[in-house]
N, C-alpha and C positions, 0 to 999 in steps of 0.2 A: 705219145707212144701208143696209146690205145687206138688213136685215129689211124696211125700207120698200119697197125695190125688189121684193122677193119678194112682198109683199102686193099690189103693183100688178100683178104677173104672175099672180096667183092666179085665172086663168080657165081652165076646162077646154076643150080642143079638142073639137069635134064630129066624131064618126066617122060615116061614112067621109069621108076627105079627098079632094078632087078632086086630079087629078094636079098642077095648078098650085099648090094649097095645100101638097101634099106636098113639092114642089120648093122652095117658099118656106120651109117649115120646115127644109129642109136648110141654108139660109143663116142660120138663127137661131144666134147666137153665145152662148157662155156669158158671164155677167157678168164684166166686167174685174176686179172686186174679187175674185172667186173665183180667176180665173186668176193674179192677182198674189199672192194669199195662198199659193198653191202655189209660185210662182216665187221670191219674195224670201227666204224662209227658207233656200233652197239657195244663194243668191248674195249677196255682200256689198253690191253696188250694181247699179244699172241704170237705164236711161232708159225713160220711158213714151212710147208713140207718141201720135198725135193722137186715137186711139180709146180711150185709157186703158189699153191693154194694155202690159205690160212687153215691151221689145224683146229678143229672144233671138238669140244668135249662130248657133244651130243650128236648122234647120227640123225635124229629127227630134225634138229636145227640145221644140220649140214644139207639135208635133202631139200628143206624149204628154201635155203639160200641158193642152192644149186639150181632149183627150178626157177626162181626169180631171176638169177643171173642169165640163165638160158633164155628166158623171155626177153630180157633187156637186149641181149645180143641179137636176137631175132628181129626185134623192133629197130635196132640201130642199123643192122646190115641189110634189112629188108629180105632176108632169106629165111625159109622155113627151118625150124629146128625139129628134131625127132618128135618132140611133144606135139607140135602143131600138126605134123603129118599124121601121127597116130590118132590124135583126137579127131581130125577130120574124117579119117577112114571109119573110125568107130561110130561117130555121131551119124555119119551118112548111112551106115549099116543099120543103126537103130531107128532112124527117123525116115530115111529115104526122101528127105526134104531138101530140095535145092535152095529154097528160101532160107532155111536155118543155116545151111553152109555158107550162103552168100553173106548173111548178117555176121556170122562168126569170122569169115575171111576178111570182111571190111575192117574189123577191129583187130586183125592180126592174130586171131586165136586158132585158126586152122589154115590148111592149104586151100587153094581155090577148088571150086566144084569141078572145073575142067581137069585139074590134076588128079582129083579123086577118081573121076571117071576113067582117065588114062591108066591110072594105077590099077584099078579094079579090072579093067578089060585085059591089060597085059598079064596080070596074075591069073585070070580065068583062062586065057589062051594057053599059058604055060601048064596049068593044071590039066586041061583037056587034051593036050598033045602027048 
Protein backbone atom coordinates (compact mmCIF):
# COMPACT_ATOMS: atom_id res chain seq x y z
CA UNK A 1 0.00 0.00 0.00
CA UNK A 2 2.80 2.42 0.85
CA UNK A 3 4.54 1.55 -2.41
CA UNK A 4 1.40 2.45 -4.39
CA UNK A 5 1.07 5.78 -2.60
CA UNK A 6 4.71 6.57 -3.28
CA UNK A 7 4.26 5.82 -7.00
CA UNK A 8 1.35 8.28 -7.08
CA UNK A 9 3.54 10.91 -5.39
CA UNK A 10 6.39 10.32 -7.87
CA UNK A 11 6.28 13.75 -9.51
CA UNK A 12 9.14 16.20 -9.29
CA UNK A 13 8.51 19.76 -8.20
CA UNK A 14 9.47 22.49 -10.62
CA UNK A 15 12.00 24.99 -9.24
CA UNK A 16 11.85 27.80 -8.46
CA UNK A 17 8.70 27.65 -6.36
CA UNK A 18 6.53 30.71 -5.94
CA UNK A 19 6.18 31.95 -2.34
CA UNK A 20 2.64 30.52 -2.32
CA UNK A 21 3.77 27.08 -3.52
CA UNK A 22 6.67 27.12 -1.08
CA UNK A 23 4.28 27.84 1.81
CA UNK A 24 1.88 25.16 0.56
CA UNK A 25 4.75 22.67 0.55
CA UNK A 26 5.29 23.49 4.24
CA UNK A 27 1.80 22.11 4.92
CA UNK A 28 2.57 18.83 3.17
CA UNK A 29 2.51 16.05 5.73
CA UNK A 30 4.37 12.76 5.77
CA UNK A 31 2.31 9.69 4.95
CA UNK A 32 0.41 8.42 8.00
CA UNK A 33 1.73 4.92 7.33
CA UNK A 34 5.35 6.05 7.79
CA UNK A 35 4.45 8.01 10.92
CA UNK A 36 2.70 4.98 12.40
CA UNK A 37 5.54 2.60 11.44
CA UNK A 38 7.83 4.69 13.63
CA UNK A 39 5.31 5.13 16.49
CA UNK A 40 3.75 1.70 17.03
CA UNK A 41 6.93 -0.37 17.61
CA UNK A 42 7.72 1.94 20.56
CA UNK A 43 4.23 1.75 22.08
CA UNK A 44 2.03 -1.23 22.90
CA UNK A 45 -1.17 0.34 21.66
CA UNK A 46 -2.68 3.57 20.56
CA UNK A 47 -5.56 5.26 18.81
CA UNK A 48 -5.48 6.62 15.30
CA UNK A 49 -7.07 10.01 14.59
CA UNK A 50 -9.39 10.86 11.69
CA UNK A 51 -6.38 11.60 9.44
CA UNK A 52 -4.83 8.16 10.00
CA UNK A 53 -2.02 9.28 12.32
CA UNK A 54 -1.40 7.68 15.70
CA UNK A 55 -2.40 9.99 18.55
CA UNK A 56 0.53 10.79 20.80
CA UNK A 57 0.34 12.05 24.37
CA UNK A 58 3.37 14.32 23.93
CA UNK A 59 3.67 17.15 21.41
CA UNK A 60 7.50 16.90 21.51
CA UNK A 61 7.42 13.19 20.71
CA UNK A 62 4.95 13.81 17.90
CA UNK A 63 7.19 16.46 16.35
CA UNK A 64 10.23 14.18 16.49
CA UNK A 65 8.34 11.32 14.84
CA UNK A 66 6.81 13.75 12.32
CA UNK A 67 10.28 15.01 11.38
CA UNK A 68 11.71 11.50 11.04
CA UNK A 69 8.73 10.31 8.96
CA UNK A 70 9.14 13.34 6.71
CA UNK A 71 12.83 12.51 6.22
CA UNK A 72 12.03 8.87 5.42
CA UNK A 73 9.43 9.91 2.87
CA UNK A 74 11.88 12.28 1.22
CA UNK A 75 14.54 9.56 1.01
CA UNK A 76 12.08 6.99 -0.38
CA UNK A 77 10.45 9.28 -2.95
CA UNK A 78 13.65 11.16 -3.84
CA UNK A 79 11.66 14.40 -3.49
CA UNK A 80 12.62 17.32 -1.30
CA UNK A 81 10.43 17.94 1.68
CA UNK A 82 9.81 21.37 3.20
CA UNK A 83 12.52 20.75 5.79
CA UNK A 84 15.21 20.04 3.17
CA UNK A 85 14.22 23.07 1.11
CA UNK A 86 14.21 25.42 4.09
CA UNK A 87 17.44 23.99 5.50
CA UNK A 88 19.20 24.41 2.16
CA UNK A 89 18.11 28.03 1.83
CA UNK A 90 19.09 28.89 5.42
CA UNK A 91 22.47 27.12 5.35
CA UNK A 92 23.31 28.74 2.02
CA UNK A 93 22.41 32.15 3.41
CA UNK A 94 24.59 31.54 6.50
CA UNK A 95 27.63 30.00 4.80
CA UNK A 96 27.41 31.02 1.12
CA UNK A 97 29.29 27.77 0.54
CA UNK A 98 28.53 25.65 -2.52
CA UNK A 99 30.69 22.86 -1.07
CA UNK A 100 28.65 22.63 2.13
CA UNK A 101 25.38 22.54 0.17
CA UNK A 102 26.77 19.87 -2.19
CA UNK A 103 27.82 17.67 0.75
CA UNK A 104 24.43 18.05 2.45
CA UNK A 105 22.56 17.49 -0.83
CA UNK A 106 24.46 14.26 -1.54
CA UNK A 107 23.24 12.91 1.79
CA UNK A 108 19.65 14.15 1.07
CA UNK A 109 19.65 16.80 3.79
CA UNK A 110 19.05 19.81 1.51
CA UNK A 111 17.86 20.69 -1.97
CA UNK A 112 20.54 21.05 -4.65
CA UNK A 113 22.73 24.12 -4.97
CA UNK A 114 21.20 24.77 -8.41
CA UNK A 115 17.68 24.81 -6.94
CA UNK A 116 18.78 27.09 -4.09
CA UNK A 117 20.22 29.55 -6.63
CA UNK A 118 17.05 29.36 -8.76
CA UNK A 119 14.87 29.95 -5.72
CA UNK A 120 16.94 32.87 -4.44
CA UNK A 121 17.07 34.59 -7.86
CA UNK A 122 13.33 34.16 -8.46
CA UNK A 123 12.46 35.63 -5.08
CA UNK A 124 14.96 38.49 -5.52
CA UNK A 125 13.38 39.37 -8.88
CA UNK A 126 9.90 39.32 -7.33
CA UNK A 127 11.08 41.58 -4.50
CA UNK A 128 12.74 44.13 -6.80
CA UNK A 129 9.85 44.35 -9.29
